[in-house]
Backbone as CSV, one residue per row, in Angstrom:
resi,resn,N_x,N_y,N_z,CA_x,CA_y,CA_z,C_x,C_y,C_z
1,MET,-9.188,-7.249,-17.879,-8.624,-5.937,-17.584,-9.364,-4.871,-18.365
2,PRO,-9.912,-3.846,-17.698,-10.639,-2.808,-18.419,-9.688,-1.874,-19.140
3,LYS,-9.761,-1.895,-20.467,-8.889,-1.054,-21.277,-9.612,0.226,-21.675
4,TYR,-10.277,0.833,-20.720,-10.980,2.067,-21.023,-10.601,3.130,-20.006
5,PRO,-10.604,4.375,-20.408,-10.249,5.448,-19.475,-11.429,5.795,-18.578
6,PRO,-11.197,6.556,-17.524,-12.306,6.988,-16.673,-13.300,7.824,-17.467
7,PRO,-14.579,7.763,-17.107,-15.575,8.599,-17.796,-15.333,10.075,-17.511
8,GLU,-15.878,10.913,-18.376,-15.693,12.353,-18.198,-16.393,12.855,-16.946
9,THR,-17.568,12.300,-16.668,-18.316,12.724,-15.484,-18.701,11.495,-14.678
10,PRO,-18.717,11.611,-13.359,-19.095,10.460,-12.527,-20.578,10.151,-12.655
11,SER,-20.911,8.876,-12.494,-22.310,8.454,-12.618,-22.992,8.324,-11.269
12,GLY,-22.245,8.495,-10.180,-22.843,8.349,-8.861,-21.902,8.876,-7.795
13,GLU,-22.299,8.672,-6.544,-21.502,9.121,-5.421,-20.676,7.966,-4.863
14,PRO,-19.403,8.199,-4.578,-18.602,7.124,-3.961,-19.047,6.886,-2.531
15,ASN,-18.699,5.733,-2.022,-19.043,5.397,-0.644,-17.949,5.893,0.292
16,ARG,-18.348,6.790,1.192,-17.408,7.402,2.138,-17.441,6.643,3.456
17,VAL,-16.266,6.338,3.996,-16.171,5.757,5.331,-15.165,6.584,6.129
18,THR,-15.347,6.611,7.424,-14.432,7.323,8.304,-13.598,6.314,9.074
19,LEU,-12.289,6.416,8.914,-11.366,5.607,9.706,-11.126,6.364,11.007
20,PRO,-11.500,5.795,12.148,-11.469,6.567,13.401,-10.069,6.752,13.963
21,ALA,-9.869,7.883,14.609,-8.624,8.135,15.321,-8.367,7.006,16.313
22,GLY,-7.112,6.642,16.452,-6.731,5.555,17.352,-6.617,4.208,16.679
23,THR,-7.067,4.086,15.414,-6.975,2.810,14.705,-5.512,2.418,14.502
24,PRO,-5.103,1.218,14.929,-3.719,0.789,14.697,-3.482,0.525,13.212
25,VAL,-2.355,0.975,12.692,-1.942,0.700,11.317,-0.449,0.402,11.319
26,TYR,0.015,-0.205,10.243,1.403,-0.650,10.139,1.938,-0.204,8.791
27,ARG,3.166,0.284,8.808,3.731,0.815,7.569,5.112,0.247,7.320
28,VAL,5.325,-0.309,6.127,6.648,-0.684,5.657,7.175,0.488,4.835
29,HIS,8.354,0.964,5.168,8.880,2.176,4.536,10.389,2.101,4.468
30,GLY,10.982,2.957,3.644,12.426,3.053,3.604,12.970,3.405,4.974
31,SER,14.032,2.749,5.384,14.570,2.970,6.730,15.060,4.404,6.921
32,HIS,15.345,5.117,5.822,15.779,6.510,5.902,14.613,7.472,6.100
33,ARG,13.383,6.968,5.941,12.209,7.839,5.921,11.541,7.904,7.284
34,ASP,11.009,9.080,7.620,10.192,9.249,8.810,8.964,8.350,8.674
35,ALA,8.692,7.559,9.684,7.597,6.590,9.605,6.246,7.248,9.363
36,THR,6.068,8.487,9.809,4.777,9.161,9.662,4.767,10.141,8.497
37,GLY,5.897,10.267,7.791,5.995,11.245,6.718,5.476,10.705,5.395
38,PHE,4.955,11.605,4.579,4.465,11.238,3.249,5.624,11.137,2.264
39,ASN,5.440,10.290,1.270,6.398,10.204,0.166,6.110,11.363,-0.790
40,PRO,7.042,12.290,-0.961,6.764,13.445,-1.809,7.094,13.225,-3.278
41,ARG,7.673,12.081,-3.599,8.210,11.874,-4.946,7.165,11.265,-5.868
42,PRO,6.780,11.963,-6.939,5.813,11.372,-7.871,6.383,10.139,-8.559
43,ALA,5.517,9.178,-8.813,5.910,8.023,-9.609,5.955,8.418,-11.082
44,HIS,6.619,7.605,-11.880,6.582,7.821,-13.323,5.164,7.551,-13.812
45,ALA,4.675,8.373,-14.689,3.292,8.233,-15.139,3.043,6.911,-15.853
46,PHE,4.053,6.378,-16.537,3.830,5.217,-17.401,4.608,3.971,-16.994
47,TYR,5.554,4.081,-16.082,6.386,2.929,-15.773,6.356,2.598,-14.283
48,PHE,7.330,3.055,-13.522,7.522,2.573,-12.161,6.634,3.333,-11.181
49,GLY,6.170,2.613,-10.152,5.374,3.248,-9.112,4.308,2.318,-8.578
50,GLY,3.597,2.789,-7.536,2.581,1.994,-6.875,1.192,2.222,-7.429
51,ARG,0.229,1.533,-6.842,-1.134,1.483,-7.368,-1.791,2.867,-7.437
52,PHE,-1.632,3.657,-6.385,-2.300,4.961,-6.340,-1.317,6.095,-6.036
53,ASP,-0.078,5.956,-6.479,0.909,7.021,-6.306,0.511,8.273,-7.083
54,SER,1.104,9.393,-6.687,0.976,10.598,-7.508,1.905,10.475,-8.713
55,THR,1.686,11.329,-9.700,2.569,11.438,-10.867,2.756,12.916,-11.170
56,THR,3.536,13.212,-12.186,3.725,14.610,-12.571,2.428,15.229,-13.080
57,TYR,1.451,14.393,-13.462,0.169,14.914,-13.925,-0.743,15.304,-12.768
58,GLU,-0.506,14.730,-11.602,-1.253,15.101,-10.403,-0.356,14.813,-9.197
59,LYS,0.212,15.871,-8.659,1.206,15.727,-7.595,0.552,15.839,-6.224
60,TYR,0.925,14.924,-5.343,0.513,14.961,-3.941,1.409,14.002,-3.166
61,GLY,1.650,14.292,-1.904,2.331,13.342,-1.052,1.404,12.183,-0.733
62,TYR,1.959,10.995,-0.581,1.125,9.804,-0.372,1.875,8.826,0.527
63,LEU,1.109,7.970,1.174,1.700,6.872,1.952,0.688,5.741,2.025
64,TYR,1.211,4.515,2.161,0.389,3.316,2.238,0.542,2.687,3.618
65,VAL,-0.546,2.165,4.155,-0.514,1.452,5.428,-1.357,0.186,5.312
66,GLY,-1.029,-0.793,6.153,-1.863,-1.977,6.298,-2.527,-1.938,7.658
67,PHE,-3.689,-2.580,7.769,-4.398,-2.621,9.042,-3.986,-3.839,9.865
68,GLY,-3.111,-4.651,9.308,-2.485,-5.759,10.016,-1.048,-5.873,9.546
69,VAL,-0.201,-6.508,10.342,1.209,-6.664,9.976,1.339,-7.443,8.674
70,GLY,0.566,-8.535,8.541,0.662,-9.358,7.342,0.342,-8.576,6.087
71,ALA,-0.722,-7.783,6.114,-1.096,-6.991,4.945,-0.014,-5.973,4.608
72,ALA,0.528,-5.293,5.626,1.556,-4.288,5.370,2.793,-4.917,4.743
73,VAL,3.242,-6.049,5.295,4.448,-6.699,4.796,4.213,-7.293,3.411
74,CYS,3.122,-7.995,3.239,2.875,-8.669,1.961,2.669,-7.675,0.822
75,GLU,1.928,-6.606,1.086,1.693,-5.624,0.019,2.984,-4.939,-0.395
76,ALA,3.863,-4.690,0.549,5.103,-3.990,0.231,6.156,-4.897,-0.396
77,LEU,6.208,-6.165,0.019,7.355,-7.006,-0.328,7.052,-8.177,-1.250
78,LEU,5.799,-8.593,-1.376,5.507,-9.822,-2.124,4.820,-9.589,-3.466
79,ARG,4.979,-8.421,-4.007,4.344,-8.142,-5.301,4.951,-9.008,-6.403
80,SER,4.105,-9.787,-7.037,4.475,-10.540,-8.248,5.663,-11.477,-8.047
81,ILE,5.873,-11.959,-6.819,6.938,-12.938,-6.577,6.351,-14.329,-6.759
82,PRO,6.852,-15.120,-7.716,6.260,-16.433,-7.985,6.695,-17.480,-6.971
83,PHE,5.905,-18.529,-6.860,6.290,-19.709,-6.088,7.205,-20.581,-6.937
84,ASP,8.143,-21.264,-6.272,9.006,-22.192,-7.009,8.338,-23.569,-7.068
85,GLY,9.074,-24.551,-7.548,8.496,-25.880,-7.715,8.099,-26.545,-6.420
86,ASP,8.646,-26.087,-5.289,8.298,-26.637,-3.983,7.203,-25.835,-3.288
87,GLY,6.627,-24.885,-3.990,5.579,-24.071,-3.394,6.094,-23.042,-2.409
88,MET,7.368,-22.639,-2.556,7.968,-21.630,-1.696,8.313,-20.392,-2.518
89,ARG,8.509,-19.280,-1.803,8.945,-18.045,-2.447,10.201,-17.533,-1.748
90,LEU,11.096,-16.950,-2.527,12.342,-16.413,-1.990,12.337,-14.905,-2.194
91,LEU,12.479,-14.170,-1.105,12.492,-12.713,-1.145,13.928,-12.230,-1.256
92,GLN,14.230,-11.576,-2.361,15.594,-11.107,-2.575,15.970,-10.019,-1.574
93,ARG,17.221,-9.985,-1.198,17.661,-9.115,-0.118,17.504,-7.628,-0.456
94,GLU,17.700,-7.281,-1.698,17.570,-5.866,-2.067,16.140,-5.355,-1.902
95,ALA,15.191,-6.275,-1.795,13.795,-5.865,-1.624,13.473,-5.428,-0.200
96,PHE,14.298,-5.842,0.784,13.910,-5.557,2.171,15.017,-4.967,3.041
97,GLU,16.291,-5.093,2.671,17.370,-4.742,3.593,17.380,-3.268,3.993
98,ARG,16.849,-2.400,3.171,16.825,-0.972,3.492,15.429,-0.509,3.896
99,ARG,14.631,-1.443,4.377,13.270,-1.112,4.784,13.023,-1.474,6.240
100,SER,12.009,-0.850,6.791,11.603,-1.092,8.179,10.089,-1.176,8.254
101,LEU,9.601,-1.711,9.361,8.166,-1.678,9.654,7.966,-0.859,10.918
102,SER,7.004,0.073,10.867,6.695,0.909,12.023,5.273,0.659,12.492
103,PHE,5.099,0.727,13.808,3.809,0.526,14.461,3.197,1.908,14.723
104,LEU,2.076,2.179,14.073,1.487,3.508,14.100,0.015,3.425,14.463
105,ARG,-0.607,4.578,14.606,-2.068,4.660,14.740,-2.529,5.959,14.105
106,LEU,-3.806,5.983,13.744,-4.373,7.203,13.191,-4.483,8.238,14.302
107,ALA,-3.962,9.434,14.030,-3.979,10.502,15.023,-5.273,11.310,14.969
108,THR,-6.047,11.123,13.894,-7.285,11.870,13.715,-8.224,11.043,12.857
109,ASP,-9.510,11.348,12.853,-10.433,10.688,11.933,-10.023,11.013,10.500
110,VAL,-10.133,10.024,9.615,-9.760,10.203,8.214,-10.914,9.717,7.343
111,ASP,-11.402,10.579,6.459,-12.484,10.229,5.529,-11.887,9.703,4.234
112,VAL,-12.258,8.483,3.873,-11.685,7.837,2.694,-12.785,7.279,1.802
113,VAL,-12.449,7.077,0.538,-13.326,6.370,-0.391,-13.175,4.877,-0.142
114,SER,-14.278,4.191,0.092,-14.239,2.748,0.272,-14.247,2.059,-1.088
115,LEU,-13.276,1.168,-1.274,-13.203,0.313,-2.462,-13.247,-1.145,-2.025
116,MET,-14.010,-1.402,-0.958,-14.014,-2.712,-0.317,-14.920,-3.724,-1.010
117,SER,-16.009,-3.278,-1.574,-17.024,-4.204,-2.089,-17.314,-3.934,-3.559
118,GLY,-18.069,-4.851,-4.154,-18.503,-4.641,-5.532,-19.315,-3.367,-5.685
119,ARG,-20.177,-3.088,-4.723,-20.954,-1.848,-4.778,-20.059,-0.623,-4.673
120,ASP,-19.064,-0.703,-3.791,-18.133,0.417,-3.656,-17.408,0.689,-4.967
121,LEU,-16.935,-0.378,-5.608,-16.195,-0.224,-6.854,-17.099,0.265,-7.982
122,THR,-18.327,-0.245,-8.032,-19.267,0.204,-9.048,-19.555,1.693,-8.919
123,ALA,-19.538,2.195,-7.691,-19.813,3.623,-7.458,-18.753,4.516,-8.089
124,VAL,-17.567,3.956,-8.396,-16.542,4.731,-9.089,-16.279,4.147,-10.479
125,ALA,-17.301,3.477,-11.032,-17.276,2.961,-12.405,-16.191,1.909,-12.621
126,GLN,-15.917,1.101,-11.577,-14.854,0.116,-11.687,-15.303,-1.232,-11.146
127,ASP,-14.382,-2.224,-11.235,-14.600,-3.533,-10.630,-13.316,-3.932,-9.905
128,THR,-13.179,-5.216,-9.574,-12.045,-5.648,-8.760,-10.695,-5.455,-9.445
129,TRP,-10.696,-5.247,-10.749,-9.437,-4.964,-11.450,-8.683,-3.820,-10.770
130,LEU,-9.389,-2.793,-10.333,-8.748,-1.596,-9.791,-7.875,-1.910,-8.583
131,VAL,-8.293,-2.853,-7.748,-7.573,-3.137,-6.506,-6.850,-4.486,-6.522
132,HIS,-7.020,-5.282,-7.596,-6.380,-6.596,-7.664,-5.344,-6.719,-8.767
133,THR,-5.366,-5.847,-9.752,-4.448,-6.017,-10.875,-3.006,-5.870,-10.424
134,GLU,-2.100,-6.480,-11.182,-0.677,-6.451,-10.845,0.003,-5.209,-11.422
135,GLY,1.305,-5.095,-11.160,2.049,-3.880,-11.436,2.056,-3.429,-12.878
136,ALA,1.916,-4.342,-13.826,1.930,-3.929,-15.228,0.807,-2.949,-15.547
137,ASP,-0.262,-3.003,-14.759,-1.400,-2.115,-14.990,-1.414,-0.896,-14.068
138,TYR,-0.390,-0.724,-13.260,-0.414,0.391,-12.314,-0.452,1.769,-12.985
139,PRO,0.108,1.966,-14.179,-0.107,3.271,-14.813,-1.591,3.593,-14.975
140,GLN,-2.397,2.558,-15.311,-3.833,2.778,-15.450,-4.515,2.976,-14.096
141,THR,-4.112,2.202,-13.076,-4.752,2.394,-11.769,-4.401,3.761,-11.188
142,ARG,-3.192,4.251,-11.456,-2.849,5.599,-11.007,-3.752,6.629,-11.682
143,ASP,-3.993,6.450,-12.974,-4.874,7.375,-13.697,-6.288,7.345,-13.115
144,TRP,-6.791,6.160,-12.805,-8.108,6.049,-12.188,-8.118,6.672,-10.794
145,GLY,-7.054,6.468,-10.049,-6.978,7.080,-8.732,-7.011,8.591,-8.802
146,HIS,-6.311,9.154,-9.775,-6.336,10.610,-9.948,-7.738,11.093,-10.292
147,TRP,-8.414,10.342,-11.142,-9.777,10.726,-11.524,-10.715,10.670,-10.327
148,ILE,-10.605,9.631,-9.517,-11.462,9.531,-8.327,-11.196,10.712,-7.394
149,ARG,-9.929,11.010,-7.147,-9.586,12.146,-6.288,-10.134,13.466,-6.832
150,ARG,-9.926,13.684,-8.114,-10.202,14.985,-8.719,-11.678,15.187,-9.050
151,THR,-12.315,14.139,-9.567,-13.647,14.293,-10.147,-14.751,13.722,-9.272
152,VAL,-14.507,12.582,-8.673,-15.564,11.866,-7.952,-15.592,12.227,-6.472
153,ALA,-14.418,12.374,-5.875,-14.354,12.553,-4.420,-13.307,13.601,-4.056
154,PRO,-13.567,14.875,-4.368,-12.578,15.909,-4.033,-12.354,16.069,-2.534
155,TRP,-13.216,15.438,-1.734,-13.086,15.478,-0.275,-12.181,14.366,0.258
156,ALA,-11.875,13.372,-0.572,-11.250,12.133,-0.090,-9.851,12.383,0.443
157,GLN,-9.596,11.929,1.654,-8.263,11.973,2.252,-7.470,10.700,1.967
158,GLY,-8.108,9.756,1.279,-7.445,8.520,0.914,-8.447,7.515,0.389
159,PHE,-7.965,6.299,0.133,-8.793,5.166,-0.291,-8.502,3.993,0.647
160,VAL,-9.477,3.105,0.815,-9.265,1.866,1.549,-9.801,0.718,0.714
161,TRP,-9.090,-0.428,0.694,-9.510,-1.564,-0.131,-8.960,-2.862,0.472
162,PRO,-9.490,-4.023,0.039,-8.986,-5.293,0.557,-7.572,-5.556,0.037
163,SER,-6.701,-6.005,0.894,-5.353,-6.365,0.466,-5.413,-7.489,-0.556
164,LYS,-4.716,-7.324,-1.654,-4.668,-8.386,-2.668,-3.926,-9.601,-2.144
165,ARG,-2.875,-9.381,-1.356,-1.999,-10.473,-0.936,-2.327,-11.012,0.447
166,GLU,-3.224,-10.325,1.162,-3.768,-10.813,2.421,-5.232,-10.394,2.451
167,PRO,-6.094,-11.114,1.688,-7.474,-10.672,1.486,-8.299,-10.572,2.762
168,ALA,-7.840,-11.175,3.856,-8.585,-11.067,5.108,-8.388,-9.712,5.780
169,ASP,-7.545,-8.872,5.207,-7.240,-7.596,5.840,-7.377,-6.460,4.836
170,ARG,-7.156,-5.233,5.339,-7.320,-4.036,4.520,-6.002,-3.271,4.414
171,VAL,-5.925,-2.473,3.361,-4.831,-1.521,3.198,-5.439,-0.179,2.808
172,ALA,-4.650,0.865,2.958,-5.137,2.197,2.613,-4.000,3.044,2.075
173,VAL,-4.364,4.026,1.259,-3.447,5.076,0.857,-4.014,6.381,1.394
174,LEU,-3.138,7.251,1.906,-3.542,8.552,2.421,-2.846,9.638,1.616
175,PHE,-3.534,10.781,1.463,-3.054,11.870,0.625,-2.706,13.086,1.487
176,GLU,-1.479,13.556,1.341,-1.021,14.662,2.179,-1.823,15.934,1.940
177,ASP,-2.168,16.236,0.692,-2.842,17.499,0.396,-4.284,17.534,0.887
178,ARG,-4.810,16.389,1.314,-6.185,16.345,1.813,-6.233,16.201,3.342
179,CYS,-5.092,16.032,3.962,-5.057,15.840,5.420,-4.610,17.143,6.069
180,GLY,-5.538,17.830,6.713,-5.189,19.092,7.354,-4.225,18.911,8.506
181,GLU,-4.362,17.833,9.247,-3.462,17.498,10.350,-2.687,16.243,9.983
182,PRO,-1.496,16.075,10.527,-0.768,14.811,10.294,-1.645,13.634,10.716
183,PRO,-1.898,12.679,9.816,-2.861,11.620,10.130,-2.314,10.469,10.944
184,LEU,-0.988,10.373,11.073,-0.385,9.230,11.754,0.463,9.691,12.927
185,GLU,0.555,8.817,13.932,1.445,9.065,15.051,2.018,7.731,15.514
186,PRO,3.224,7.749,16.078,3.828,6.501,16.573,3.066,5.965,17.783
187,THR,3.094,4.667,17.944,2.494,4.056,19.134,3.472,3.989,20.295
188,GLY,4.740,4.180,19.986,5.774,4.028,21.008,6.542,2.727,20.892
189,ALA,6.008,1.765,20.153,6.728,0.510,19.931,7.892,0.758,18.980
190,PRO,9.059,0.184,19.237,10.210,0.412,18.348,9.976,-0.206,16.980
191,ARG,10.452,0.481,15.955,10.295,-0.047,14.608,11.180,-1.274,14.412
192,ILE,10.848,-2.064,13.407,11.615,-3.254,13.057,12.442,-2.928,11.823
193,ASP,13.749,-2.955,11.960,14.659,-2.679,10.841,15.021,-4.007,10.183
194,PHE,14.507,-4.237,8.984,14.724,-5.520,8.318,16.189,-5.753,7.945
195,GLY,17.008,-4.699,7.949,18.404,-4.842,7.576,19.286,-5.373,8.689
196,THR,18.732,-5.553,9.893,19.492,-6.134,11.004,19.172,-7.621,11.116
197,GLU,20.054,-8.366,11.809,19.811,-9.799,11.970,18.516,-10.047,12.748
198,GLU,18.299,-9.260,13.801,17.072,-9.418,14.581,15.843,-9.079,13.742
199,GLY,15.942,-8.000,12.961,14.816,-7.607,12.110,14.536,-8.631,11.036
200,GLU,15.576,-9.235,10.498,15.391,-10.264,9.477,14.717,-11.499,10.060
201,ARG,15.097,-11.881,11.276,14.430,-13.017,11.923,12.940,-12.716,12.130
202,TRP,12.647,-11.507,12.560,11.251,-11.102,12.749,10.507,-11.174,11.418
203,LEU,11.121,-10.648,10.362,10.494,-10.666,9.043,10.246,-12.087,8.573
204,ASN,11.203,-12.966,8.743,11.025,-14.354,8.319,9.890,-15.031,9.078
205,ALA,9.708,-14.670,10.356,8.595,-15.242,11.121,7.253,-14.779,10.563
206,VAL,7.181,-13.525,10.132,5.944,-13.019,9.531,5.704,-13.671,8.177
207,LEU,6.773,-13.882,7.406,6.642,-14.416,6.049,6.390,-15.921,6.013
208,ALA,6.742,-16.622,7.073,6.647,-18.090,7.060,5.250,-18.608,6.697
209,PRO,4.162,-18.063,7.255,2.836,-18.573,6.876,2.491,-18.318,5.414
210,TYR,3.218,-17.402,4.780,3.000,-17.110,3.357,3.988,-17.878,2.488
211,ARG,4.627,-18.883,3.074,5.584,-19.755,2.380,6.634,-18.941,1.638
212,THR,7.197,-17.981,2.373,8.227,-17.089,1.839,9.331,-16.960,2.871
213,GLN,10.579,-16.833,2.410,11.679,-16.556,3.313,12.667,-15.633,2.623
214,ALA,13.419,-14.887,3.439,14.447,-14.005,2.907,15.574,-14.826,2.303
215,ALA,16.106,-14.362,1.197,17.282,-15.009,0.610,18.436,-14.964,1.602
216,PRO,19.258,-16.001,1.662,20.368,-16.020,2.625,21.385,-14.915,2.339
217,ARG,22.094,-14.530,3.397,23.185,-13.581,3.217,24.269,-14.222,2.358
218,PRO,25.073,-13.422,1.648,26.069,-13.999,0.730,26.980,-15.018,1.394
219,HIS,27.422,-14.772,2.645,28.350,-15.702,3.292,27.643,-16.975,3.758
220,GLU,26.290,-16.982,3.715,25.555,-18.170,4.133,25.236,-19.091,2.960
221,ARG,25.492,-18.619,1.752,25.148,-19.410,0.581,26.137,-20.551,0.402
222,ILE,25.605,-21.670,-0.038,26.446,-22.848,-0.282,27.012,-22.746,-1.683
223,LEU,28.328,-22.764,-1.791,28.989,-22.655,-3.107,29.170,-24.014,-3.730
């Protein structure tokens, strides 16, 4: 784990990629939230929050998407959940019952910093720690994200990187203050509400290949 702060000045140019309009993306979000809306609430600078959330030190609306259903679900719900002795994982109900998955697409081209490869990460003075480290280090990854936005890539509308929990796919964060037009639009497919019985069955089908299942409802538990 790199225990050093970002350099004062960048040593090179980040690698810019354009995510084209029409690209399908998937978002796990609070069921109360508009599927295409940004999260306006800054994370705590030192404790709770996501990898590249805003903080009170640098405020911006943000949202995360996966480029596949598995990446979206795993990144949102399977953070730091250990396997038990049988090689299975149990997802606690409070982690998903108030969440939904929405089927979206990019409504416009979006220019993002690529953090996909070793060369991409080196261009922002980092290595795989930035996109693979667990939540205990997120205060530091947020600080690095702010530095990349502010110092290295003031043009960046977001970042894209390999999913830690589904490495065959990608995830991205988008920044509201850098997107002149709303970047997401619904595809027309109905969202999946994980708090319903049908939504829970759908979620369990997605989680099964990852050897994970939702914890049973209280009345289903064996006393």
